[in-house]
N, C-alpha and C positions, 0 to 999 in steps of 0.2 A: 826882467821884462823881455830881454832879448831871447832868453831861453824859451819862454812861452811863445813868442812870435815865430821863432824858427821851428818850433814843433808844429805850429799851424801851417806854415808856408816856408819851405826850405829854399825857395827861389831867392829869398833875401840874403842868402849866403853866396850868391852868384853876382860878382861885380858887373858882368855884362848886363844882367837883369836890372841892377841898380841904375846903371847908366841909361838904360832904356826908359826908366821911370823918372829920368831927369834929376837924379840926385847930383848935388854939386860936388866939386873936387874935395872940399874939406870933409863933407859928410861921408864920402866914399873912403877917404883916408882913415877916418875914425872907424868906419865899419870894418876895414881891413885889419886894424889893430884888434878890434873885438873878435874877429873871426880867428885870430891867432891864439886866443885863449883856449887852453886844453879842454875845459869843460864844454865850451861852445863847439870846438872841433869834434868832440865826442857826439854831440847832438846831431851835427850836420853829416856825420859819417854813418849814422844809423839809417836803415831803410825806413821809408815812410810807412805809416800804419796801413795805408791803402795798398801797399805792395805785398 
């Protein structure tokens, strides 16, 4: 599900954005772990479809 969400909106790979959305510390810590996953890193490094 994380892959699908990041394909739709890559802002969720940005910790500053998550903090602005009032994500809590535990959720942000878990998101950081997820974003270290090689498959997730690959998705977030690709240009957006709109680019």
